[in-house]
C-alpha positions in Angstrom: 143.3 79.8 0.0 144.8 81.2 -3.2 144.1 84.8 -2.1 145.8 84.1 1.2 148.9 82.8 -0.5 149.0 85.8 -2.9 148.8 88.1 0.2 151.7 86.3 1.8 153.8 86.4 -1.3 153.0 90.1 -2.0 153.9 91.3 1.5 156.9 89.0 1.9 158.9 91.8 0.4 158.8 93.6 3.8 160.6 90.9 5.8 162.9 90.2 2.8 163.9 93.8 2.7 164.6 93.9 6.5 166.6 90.6 6.3 168.8 92.1 3.5 169.4 95.3 5.4 170.2 93.3 8.6 172.7 91.1 6.8 174.2 94.1 5.1 175.6 95.1 8.5 177.8 92.0 8.6 180.1 92.1 5.5 182.3 89.4 6.9 179.3 87.1 7.1 178.3 87.9 3.6 181.9 87.4 2.3 182.3 84.0 4.0 178.8 82.4 3.6 177.4 84.1 0.5 180.1 85.6 -1.8 182.6 82.7 -1.2 180.0 80.1 -0.1 176.6 80.0 -1.8 177.2 82.4 -4.7 180.1 80.5 -6.4 177.9 77.4 -6.5 174.8 79.1 -8.0 176.7 81.3 -10.4 178.7 78.3 -11.8 175.5 76.3 -12.2 173.9 79.1 -14.2 177.0 79.6 -16.4 177.2 75.8 -17.1 173.5 75.9 -17.9 173.5 78.9 -20.3 177.2 79.6 -21.1 177.3 77.1 -24.0 174.4 78.8 -25.9 175.8 81.2 -28.4 173.2 83.9 -27.8 171.9 85.6 -24.7 169.1 83.7 -22.9 168.9 86.5 -20.4 168.1 89.1 -23.1 165.4 86.8 -24.5 163.9 86.4 -21.0 163.9 90.2 -20.6 162.2 90.5 -23.9 159.5 87.9 -23.1 159.0 89.4 -19.6 158.7 92.9 -21.1 156.1 91.8 -23.7 154.2 89.9 -21.1 154.2 92.8 -18.6 152.9 95.2 -21.3 150.2 92.7 -22.3 149.2 92.1 -18.7 148.9 95.8 -18.0 146.7 96.4 -21.1 144.4 93.4 -20.3 144.1 94.4 -16.6 144.0 98.2 -17.0 140.3 98.3 -15.9 141.1 96.4 -12.7 143.1 99.4 -11.4 139.8 101.0 -10.5 137.4 98.0 -10.2 139.7 95.6 -8.4 142.4 97.8 -7.0 143.4 95.6 -4.1 144.0 92.5 -6.1 145.7 94.4 -8.9 148.2 95.8 -6.4 148.7 92.4 -4.8 149.5 90.9 -8.2 152.1 93.6 -8.8 153.6 93.3 -5.4 153.8 89.5 -5.8 155.9 89.8 -8.9 158.2 92.4 -7.2 158.7 90.2 -4.2 159.7 87.2 -6.2 162.0 89.3 -8.4 163.5 90.9 -5.2 164.2 87.5 -3.7 165.7 86.1 -6.9 167.9 89.1 -7.4 169.4 88.9 -3.9 169.6 85.1 -3.9 171.5 84.8 -7.2 173.5 88.0 -7.2 172.5 91.0 -5.1 174.0 90.2 -1.7 177.5 90.7 -3.3 176.9 94.4 -2.9 177.4 94.0 0.8 180.6 91.9 0.8 184.0 93.1 2.2 185.6 95.7 0.0 188.4 94.3 -2.2 191.1 96.5 -0.8 190.7 94.6 2.5 190.8 91.2 0.9 193.9 92.2 -1.2 195.4 94.1 1.7 195.7 97.3 -0.4 195.7 100.8 0.9 192.7 102.9 0.0 194.3 106.4 0.3 197.0 108.1 -1.8 198.7 111.4 -2.3 198.9 113.5 -5.4 202.6 112.6 -5.5 201.8 108.9 -5.5 199.2 109.4 -8.2 201.6 111.2 -10.4 204.2 108.4 -9.9 201.7 105.7 -10.8 200.6 107.7 -13.8 204.2 108.1 -15.1 204.7 104.3 -14.6 201.6 103.6 -16.6 202.6 106.1 -19.4 206.0 104.3 -19.7 204.5 100.8 -19.9 201.6 101.9 -22.1 204.0 103.6 -24.5 206.3 100.5 -24.6 203.4 98.1 -25.2 202.0 100.4 -27.9 205.3 100.5 -29.7 205.6 96.7 -29.6 202.3 96.5 -31.4 202.4 99.4 -33.9 206.1 100.2 -34.2 205.0 103.8 -34.8 204.1 106.0 -31.9 201.6 108.0 -34.0 199.4 105.0 -35.1 196.4 103.9 -33.1 196.1 100.2 -32.2 193.8 98.1 -34.3 192.6 94.8 -32.8 193.5 91.8 -35.1 190.7 89.7 -33.5 187.0 89.4 -34.1 184.5 90.2 -31.4 183.8 86.5 -30.7 187.5 85.7 -30.6 188.1 88.5 -28.0 185.2 87.2 -25.8 186.5 83.7 -26.0 190.1 84.8 -25.0 189.1 86.9 -22.1 189.1 84.2 -19.4 192.7 83.5 -20.2 193.6 86.7 -18.3 191.9 85.4 -15.2 193.8 82.1 -15.5 197.1 84.0 -15.3 195.8 86.3 -12.6 194.6 83.3 -10.5 198.3 82.3 -10.1 198.6 85.2 -7.8 195.0 85.4 -6.5 193.5 81.9 -6.7 190.0 83.1 -5.8 189.9 85.1 -9.0 189.9 82.0 -11.2 187.1 82.3 -13.7 185.2 79.3 -15.2 183.1 78.4 -17.0 182.8 80.9 -19.8 179.5 82.8 -20.3 180.3 86.1 -22.0 178.1 87.2 -24.9 177.3 90.1 -27.2 174.2 91.9 -26.1 171.2 91.5 -28.3 170.4 95.1 -27.3 173.8 96.7 -28.2 172.3 99.7 -29.9 169.9 100.8 -27.2 172.7 99.9 -24.6 175.0 102.3 -26.4 172.4 105.1 -26.4 172.0 104.5 -22.7 175.7 105.1 -22.3 176.7 101.6 -21.0 179.3 99.2 -22.4 178.1 96.0 -20.7 176.1 94.4 -17.9 175.5 91.2 -16.1 172.2 89.4 -16.0 171.8 88.5 -12.3 169.2 85.7 -13.1 171.2 83.8 -15.8 174.8 85.0 -14.8 175.5 85.8 -18.4 177.9 88.7 -19.0 176.9 91.0 -21.9 179.1 93.3 -23.9 178.1 96.2 -26.2 178.8 94.7 -29.6 179.4 97.9 -31.5 181.8 99.8 -29.3 185.5 100.2 -30.4 187.3 96.8 -30.4 190.3 98.0 -28.3 187.9 98.4 -25.4 186.6 94.8 -25.6 189.2 93.2 -23.4 188.8 95.4 -20.4 185.0 95.6 -20.8 184.6 91.8 -21.0 187.1 91.4 -18.1 185.0 93.9 -16.1 181.8 91.9 -16.7 183.5 88.7 -15.8 184.6 90.2 -12.5 180.9 90.8 -11.8 180.4 87.1 -12.5 183.0 86.3 -9.9 180.8 88.1 -7.4 182.2 91.6 -7.3 179.4 94.1 -7.4 181.0 97.5 -6.9 181.9 99.2 -10.2 185.2 100.5 -9.0 186.2 97.0 -7.9 185.2 95.3 -11.2 187.0 98.0 -13.2 190.1 97.3 -11.1 189.9 93.5 -11.3 189.1 93.7 -15.0 192.1 95.8 -15.6 194.3 93.4 -13.7 192.9 90.4 -15.7 193.7 92.3 -19.0 197.3 93.2 -18.1 198.0 89.7 -16.8 196.8 88.2 -20.1 199.5 86.6 -22.3 198.2 88.4 -25.3 199.8 91.8 -25.9 196.6 93.4 -27.2 194.8 92.5 -24.0 197.7 94.0 -22.0 197.6 97.2 -24.1 193.8 97.5 -23.5 194.4 97.0 -19.7 197.2 99.5 -19.4 195.7 102.3 -21.4 192.4 101.7 -19.5 194.3 102.3 -16.2 196.2 105.2 -17.6 193.0 107.0 -18.7 191.6 106.8 -15.2 194.8 108.1 -13.6 195.2 110.9 -16.1 191.6 112.0 -15.5 192.3 112.2 -11.8 195.5 114.1 -12.3 193.6 116.6 -14.4 191.0 117.0 -11.7 193.8 117.7 -9.1 196.4 119.7 -11.0 195.9 120.8 -14.7 199.5 121.9 -15.1 200.9 118.5 -14.1 198.3 116.9 -16.4 199.5 119.0 -19.3 203.1 117.8 -18.8 202.1 114.2 -18.5 199.8 114.1 -21.5 202.6 115.3 -23.7 204.6 112.1 -22.8 201.8 109.8 -24.0 202.2 108.3 -27.5 200.0 110.0 -30.1 198.7 106.6 -31.1 197.3 106.0 -27.6 195.6 109.4 -27.7 194.1 108.5 -31.0 192.6 105.4 -29.4 191.2 107.6 -26.6 189.8 109.9 -29.3 188.2 107.0 -31.1 186.4 106.0 -28.0 185.3 109.6 -27.2 184.0 110.1 -30.7 182.1 106.8 -30.6 180.3 107.5 -27.4 179.8 111.2 -28.2 178.0 110.2 -31.4 175.4 108.3 -29.4 174.7 111.1 -26.9 171.0 111.9 -26.5 168.7 113.6 -24.0 167.7 110.3 -22.4 171.2 109.2 -21.5 171.5 111.3 -18.4 168.2 109.9 -17.2 169.4 106.3 -17.5 172.6 107.3 -15.7 170.6 108.9 -12.9 168.4 105.8 -12.6 171.4 103.5 -12.5 173.2 105.8 -10.0 170.3 105.7 -7.7 170.2 101.9 -8.0 173.8 101.8 -7.0 173.2 104.1 -4.0 170.3 101.8 -2.9 172.8 98.9 -3.0 175.6 100.1 -0.7 177.4 102.3 -3.2 177.0 105.8 -1.6 178.6 107.6 -4.6 176.3 106.0 -7.1 177.6 105.9 -10.6 180.4 108.3 -9.5 181.9 105.3 -7.7 183.5 104.3 -11.0 186.2 107.0 -10.4 187.4 105.3 -7.2 189.2 102.7 -9.2 192.1 105.2 -9.2 192.7 104.5 -5.5 193.0 100.8 -6.1 195.2 101.3 -9.1 197.6 103.7 -7.4 198.0 101.5 -4.4 198.4 98.3 -6.5 201.1 99.8 -8.7 202.8 101.3 -5.7 203.3 97.7 -4.4 204.4 96.1 -7.7 
């Protein structure tokens, strides 16, 4: 009887996979009944359950699971040859349960309607529109920078601690929700990752645990990046899976924040993406635009570049490839390159404001 149950659980991954791929063809259904139906209920339950705990339960669970998996593989290594069938069934059973849990608590959000449709934004733009949006962002970034530093050559230093920044992040969503009510964020469950150092070596600034709905932030990256990174991860908590969309939503949450340091982080974040796209399209225009940016802003960019460059290693591209393939397997055809598509959303948003 037990063997029969194990067989059913192990091979349930096949119908589960087919169901997911079938539902993926109906983004309106996913949007209505999962992303705005079931998911908000389960995600809030998880955040209420784990959000008040000051450290990451998800990271601890990953640690325990990793240790248990290694121990199990060592203890059962001889079964690979002597009891191959049941060894494979044990592995498949775990994969099937994890696959179900991932899609039940988070993964179906990859197949919801794209945000440019729900916000009624365009998704195409010309180089002229890009340049105009970039010039607007340069002006507002420079103005915000000078309000903080009073000297255009000084980089911005955050006056808050890491924990204070994380605690303040949801306030941006409170302001943003006045325009977009469905972007209200509560309760809070944003934490510093227990694995910040390995996360940095992997080249990532944050992640969401789909099983506990805790948002995790790299605790050693430059502080001026904290507001947009934390806002990005909170956008994941709201059920937005695509990286370009969470970059966009996180940027909006930061610039709608009442605190000027959050606004600065959001504006220079958007500006960096637009400048990079201008450089890709026309290097001469880029050269003219970059000269208009306050030197202090460029120093913040350099601070970020130096930090991430200091952690570069031969394995980082491997992790990026793995994550890129994961994104492609979950309805993001461009993989990790989909991050750059935030520019389309930014240009069209600032074109209408």
